[in-house]
C-alpha positions in Angstrom: -61.0 -2.6 11.0 -60.8 -4.5 7.7 -57.1 -4.8 8.1 -57.5 -6.2 11.6 -60.1 -8.8 10.3 -57.7 -9.9 7.5 -54.9 -10.3 9.9 -57.2 -12.2 12.3 -58.3 -14.5 9.5 -54.7 -15.2 8.5 -53.8 -16.0 12.1 -56.7 -18.3 12.4 -55.8 -20.2 9.2 -52.2 -20.5 10.4 -53.3 -22.0 13.8 -55.6 -24.4 12.0 -52.7 -25.5 9.8 -50.5 -25.9 12.8 -53.1 -28.4 14.1 -52.6 -30.4 10.9 -49.0 -31.2 11.8 -49.5 -32.2 15.4 -49.5 -28.7 16.8 -45.8 -28.1 17.1 -44.7 -29.5 13.8 -42.8 -32.4 15.3 -42.5 -35.7 13.4 -41.6 -38.8 15.3 -39.8 -41.6 13.4 -42.2 -44.6 13.1 -41.2 -48.1 11.8 -42.8 -51.5 11.8 -43.1 -54.9 10.1 -46.0 -56.4 8.2 -46.4 -60.0 7.2 -49.2 -62.0 5.7 -49.2 -65.7 6.7 -45.7 -65.3 8.1 -44.3 -63.8 4.9 -43.4 -60.2 4.1 -46.2 -58.3 2.5 -43.9 -56.4 0.0 -45.7 -53.5 -1.6 -48.6 -53.3 0.9 -49.5 -49.8 2.0 -49.7 -49.0 5.7 -51.6 -45.9 6.7 -52.2 -44.3 10.1 -55.6 -42.6 10.6 -55.9 -40.3 13.6 -58.6 -41.3 16.1 -59.4 -37.6 16.3 -60.0 -36.8 12.6 -59.5 -33.1 13.1 -55.8 -33.5 13.9 -54.6 -34.4 10.4 -56.0 -33.4 7.0 -57.1 -36.6 5.2 -54.5 -35.8 2.4 -51.7 -35.9 4.9 -52.3 -39.3 6.7 -48.9 -40.9 7.6 -48.2 -43.7 5.0 -45.5 -46.1 4.2 -44.9 -49.0 1.7 -43.7 -52.4 2.9 -40.2 -53.4 1.7 -39.1 -56.9 0.6 -38.1 -57.8 4.2 -41.6 -56.8 5.6 -40.3 -53.5 7.2 -41.8 -50.1 6.6 -41.2 -46.6 7.8 -43.9 -43.9 7.8 -43.8 -40.4 6.4 -46.4 -37.6 6.4 -47.2 -35.1 3.6 -48.0 -31.6 4.7 -50.1 -30.0 2.0 -49.8 -26.5 3.5 -46.0 -26.7 2.9 -46.1 -29.1 0.0 -43.5 -31.2 1.7 -43.1 -34.7 2.9 -41.6 -35.3 6.4 -40.1 -38.5 7.7 -42.2 -39.6 10.6 -45.6 -39.0 12.2 -47.1 -36.3 14.4 -47.5 -37.6 18.0 -51.0 -38.9 18.7 -53.4 -41.8 18.7 -54.1 -43.6 15.4 -55.7 -46.7 13.9 -53.7 -48.7 11.3 -55.2 -49.4 7.9 -53.7 -51.6 5.3 -54.2 -52.0 1.6 -52.3 -54.4 -0.7 -52.9 -53.5 -4.3 -51.1 -55.0 -7.3 -48.1 -53.0 -8.3 -47.9 -50.9 -11.5 -44.8 -51.5 -13.6 -42.8 -48.7 -15.2 -44.8 -47.1 -18.0 -48.0 -48.9 -17.1 -51.1 -46.8 -16.6 -53.8 -47.6 -14.1 -57.0 -48.8 -15.7 -59.5 -46.1 -14.7 -62.5 -48.4 -15.5 -61.3 -51.3 -13.4 -60.7 -50.8 -9.7 -57.6 -52.6 -8.4 -58.4 -55.5 -6.1 -56.9 -55.4 -2.6 -55.1 -58.7 -2.0 -56.5 -58.6 1.5 -60.1 -58.4 0.4 -60.5 -54.9 1.9 -60.6 -56.3 5.4 -58.1 -53.7 6.8 -59.0 -50.5 5.0 -61.8 -49.2 7.3 -60.2 -47.4 10.3 -63.4 -47.9 12.3 -62.9 -51.7 12.0 -59.2 -51.6 12.5 -58.0 -54.0 15.3 -54.7 -52.1 15.4 -54.7 -49.0 17.6 -51.3 -47.3 18.0 -49.9 -44.4 20.0 -47.1 -42.4 18.4 -44.8 -40.7 20.9 -41.4 -39.3 21.1 -38.5 -39.9 20.7 -39.3 -42.9 18.3 -42.1 -45.4 17.9 -41.6 -49.0 16.8 -45.0 -50.6 16.0 -45.6 -54.2 17.0 -45.3 -56.8 14.2 -48.6 -57.2 12.3 -49.0 -60.7 10.9 -52.3 -61.0 9.0 -54.0 -64.1 8.0 -53.1 -65.5 4.6 -55.0 -63.5 2.0 -56.3 -66.7 0.3 -58.0 -67.8 3.5 -60.5 -66.0 5.6 
C-alpha cells in the first residue's frame, strides 16, 4: 500500500508540473516591439503573467529583453527541468513591463538601494495591465506597445 501511495504521489507531482508548462509542454514563439515615446525601449523587460495564475509557476513567467531596435522575443524557464525554452506556453496573459537601469560588466547591484523603474512602476502590476494577450500556435506576434514618454505622465 505504501508503494502505491508513493507512486500516486509521484504521478500527482508529475501532472502538476506538466500544468506549469502549458499542459503538453508546447512553447509557441512570441515576438513583439516596445517603444517609449516612439523610441525603442532598449533594455526594458517584458513579462507575461498568466491570467490563471495556477498555469505557470511565478519563477517561470515568460520574459524577454528589448533590443536596440525595440524588438523582443520571449522565453520561458521551466524550473522542474532547469531549462529555458524559446517561446511561451499557449494561453491568456497580461503584459507587464519594467525598465531598470542596466548593470555594467563587473558592477554589482546595490542591495540597499532599489533600482528605479524608468517607467515609474506604471506597468509592473498585472492587475492594472492594459495589455491582455492570447498566445496561440503556431506563432504569436504581439501588437506594438508604444508607451508614453517616461518623463511625462
